TIVEXDO-375501 format. One line per 8 residues: for each residue x, y, z of N, C-alpha, C. Coordinates in Angstrom, 2 decimals. Example, Ala and Ser with C-alpha at 12.3 -4.5 7.8 and 13.67 -1.06 7.14 Angstrom:
<recs>
13.19 -5.69 7.80 12.30 -4.50 7.80 13.20 -3.30 7.80 ~ 12.85 -2.25 7.08 13.67 -1.06 7.14 12.90 0.03 7.87
</recs>
This chain:
<recs>
2.09 11.87 11.22 0.74 12.08 11.98 -0.31 12.63 11.09 ~ -1.28 11.97 10.77 -2.56 12.62 9.89 -1.88 13.14 8.88 ~ -1.02 12.69 8.12 -0.57 13.26 6.83 -0.66 12.35 5.70 ~ -0.51 12.89 4.59 -0.43 12.05 3.32 0.72 12.25 2.65 ~ 1.34 11.10 2.18 2.58 11.09 1.47 2.20 10.85 0.07 ~ 2.62 11.38 -1.07 2.49 11.34 -2.23 3.63 10.93 -3.15 ~ 3.58 9.84 -3.83 4.76 9.36 -4.56 4.56 9.31 -6.02 ~ 5.31 9.78 -6.93 5.20 9.59 -8.43 5.98 8.58 -8.84
5.55 7.48 -9.44 6.41 6.26 -9.89 6.15 5.85 -11.35 ~ 7.29 5.65 -11.92 7.19 5.10 -13.37 6.21 4.00 -13.38 ~ 5.39 3.88 -14.52 4.65 2.84 -14.90 5.48 1.58 -14.90 ~ 4.83 0.61 -14.35 5.45 -0.81 -14.51 6.67 -0.83 -13.71 ~ 6.78 -0.20 -12.78 8.24 -0.05 -11.97 7.78 -0.47 -10.52 ~ 8.39 -1.69 -10.11 7.94 -2.15 -8.69 8.45 -1.10 -7.66 ~ 7.76 -1.00 -6.54 7.99 0.09 -5.64 7.58 -0.39 -4.29 ~ 8.27 0.12 -3.33 7.98 -0.15 -1.90 8.66 0.86 -1.00
7.94 1.13 0.22 8.57 2.07 1.12 8.10 1.70 2.48 ~ 8.94 2.07 3.49 8.63 1.83 4.89 8.04 3.10 5.62 ~ 7.15 2.98 6.33 6.59 4.17 7.02 6.55 3.77 8.63 ~ 7.19 4.45 9.33 7.02 4.17 10.90 8.43 4.69 11.48 ~ 8.63 4.44 12.82 7.63 3.59 13.50 6.24 4.22 13.80 ~ 5.17 3.55 13.99 3.89 3.87 14.25 3.32 3.23 15.52 ~ 2.39 3.83 16.11 1.75 3.32 17.18 0.46 2.35 16.83 ~ -0.06 1.43 17.72 -1.29 0.79 17.42 -2.47 1.80 17.38
-2.99 1.38 16.31 -4.37 2.29 15.87 -4.11 3.05 14.84 ~ -2.74 3.08 14.26 -2.30 3.78 13.01 -3.16 3.30 11.87 ~ -3.91 3.94 11.12 -4.45 3.60 10.00 -3.70 3.82 8.67 ~ -3.15 2.76 8.19 -2.42 2.67 6.79 -3.48 2.75 5.69 ~ -3.28 3.53 4.63 -4.02 3.53 3.47 -3.09 3.89 2.37 ~ -3.30 2.81 1.33 -2.35 2.95 0.11 -3.34 2.82 -1.11 ~ -3.26 4.20 -1.86 -4.08 4.32 -2.97 -3.15 4.28 -4.06 ~ -3.40 3.77 -5.26 -2.71 3.83 -6.45 -3.63 4.27 -7.61
-3.29 5.50 -8.26 -4.08 5.84 -9.29 -3.28 6.02 -10.46 ~ -3.53 5.35 -11.80 -2.95 5.84 -12.91 -3.07 7.26 -13.33 ~ -2.09 7.93 -13.56 -2.22 9.31 -14.01 -2.16 9.28 -15.60 ~ -2.59 10.29 -16.14 -2.71 10.48 -17.61 -4.05 9.80 -18.22 ~ -3.88 9.42 -19.52 -4.98 8.78 -20.31 -5.55 7.55 -19.43 ~ -6.75 7.42 -19.53 -7.50 6.30 -18.90 -7.82 5.24 -19.92 ~ -7.34 5.50 -21.25 -7.54 4.49 -22.20 -6.87 3.19 -22.08 ~ -5.66 3.29 -21.33 -4.73 2.19 -20.97 -4.87 1.90 -19.52
-5.13 0.61 -19.14 -5.10 0.32 -17.65 -3.84 -0.72 -17.35 ~ -3.71 -0.73 -15.90 -2.53 -1.46 -15.58 -2.85 -2.56 -14.63 ~ -2.17 -3.81 -14.57 -2.34 -4.74 -13.50 -1.74 -4.35 -12.35 ~ -2.66 -3.95 -11.33 -2.01 -3.21 -10.27 -2.11 -4.29 -9.03 ~ -1.05 -4.55 -8.43 -0.92 -5.18 -7.15 -0.42 -4.44 -6.08 ~ -1.16 -4.38 -4.86 -0.81 -3.69 -3.70 -0.91 -4.59 -2.55 ~ -0.08 -4.13 -1.60 -0.12 -4.83 -0.30 0.35 -3.97 0.96 ~ -0.02 -4.21 2.16 0.38 -3.69 3.34 1.10 -4.64 4.32
2.08 -4.66 4.72 2.87 -5.68 5.57 3.21 -4.77 6.87 ~ 3.29 -5.45 8.04 3.64 -4.92 9.23 4.58 -5.59 9.83 ~ 5.68 -4.99 10.80 6.54 -5.56 11.48 6.61 -4.92 12.95 ~ 6.78 -5.82 13.80 6.81 -5.36 15.22 8.05 -5.79 15.96 ~ 8.53 -4.82 16.53 9.83 -4.93 17.37 10.91 -5.54 16.43 ~ 11.13 -5.08 15.28 12.18 -5.47 14.24 12.01 -6.90 13.81 ~ 10.86 -7.57 13.92 10.75 -8.87 13.42 10.38 -8.79 12.00 ~ 10.41 -9.98 11.17 10.03 -9.96 9.82 8.79 -9.44 9.64
8.43 -8.67 8.35 7.25 -8.13 8.01 6.19 -9.17 7.62 ~ 5.07 -8.98 8.11 3.79 -9.93 7.85 2.85 -9.28 7.02 ~ 2.58 -9.97 5.88 1.54 -9.42 5.07 0.04 -9.49 5.86 ~ -0.47 -8.22 5.87 -1.66 -8.04 6.44 -2.92 -7.65 5.47 ~ -2.57 -7.11 4.39 -3.84 -6.72 3.36 -3.17 -6.65 2.00 ~ -3.88 -7.41 1.16 -3.36 -7.61 -0.31 -4.39 -7.17 -1.26 ~ -4.28 -6.64 -2.37 -5.29 -6.44 -3.45 -4.41 -6.65 -4.89 ~ -4.58 -7.75 -5.45 -3.81 -8.08 -6.74 -4.89 -8.53 -7.58
-4.78 -8.13 -8.87 -5.60 -8.53 -9.99 -4.85 -8.67 -11.26 ~ -5.27 -9.57 -12.01 -4.76 -9.75 -13.51 -5.60 -8.86 -14.44 ~ -6.71 -8.40 -13.87 -7.66 -7.70 -14.51 -7.22 -6.14 -14.64 ~ -6.85 -5.68 -15.68 -6.28 -4.28 -15.92 -7.29 -3.15 -15.21 ~ -6.87 -2.32 -14.60 -7.63 -1.26 -13.96 -6.83 0.06 -13.75 ~ -7.48 1.23 -13.42 -6.91 2.31 -13.50 -6.46 2.85 -11.97 ~ -6.96 2.14 -10.94 -6.75 2.54 -9.56 -6.99 1.49 -8.62 ~ -6.52 1.45 -7.45 -6.79 0.40 -6.30 -6.55 1.20 -4.94
-7.15 0.75 -3.95 -7.31 1.47 -2.56 -7.34 0.38 -1.57 ~ -6.43 0.23 -0.73 -6.45 -0.67 0.31 -6.22 0.03 1.78 ~ -6.62 -0.43 2.90 -6.17 0.13 4.24 -6.16 -1.10 5.17 ~ -5.40 -0.62 6.19 -5.13 -1.56 7.45 -4.95 -0.69 8.60 ~ -5.59 -1.04 9.79 -5.48 -0.47 10.82 -4.55 -1.26 11.82 ~ -3.23 -0.87 12.33 -2.36 -1.69 13.31 -3.16 -1.81 14.43 ~ -3.24 -3.31 14.98 -3.89 -3.53 16.19 -2.97 -3.83 17.44 ~ -3.52 -4.32 18.36 -2.74 -4.60 19.60 -1.80 -5.68 19.42
-2.09 -6.76 18.64 -1.38 -7.84 18.64 -1.05 -8.14 17.00 ~ 0.24 -8.06 16.27 0.32 -8.28 14.99 0.88 -9.55 14.57 ~ 1.15 -10.45 15.38 1.69 -11.64 15.16 0.65 -12.73 14.33
</recs>
């Protein structure tokens, strides 16, 4: 509740985590920042998926680009009906 989770992940390593359960109105924010030198950028792909009542996850927000960059930030607010 109203907290920030910080994870340090090795460069070029796929990563995922599950947060929850959460209530409707929950605002999920995913920010990725390349640490260290900004001389080299990464191809960053991020997504937020939601599952309700143990059903399969459904993609709700995505930000992917083949253009190298040093950061990306996406967010999604869980609504009443997620199907």
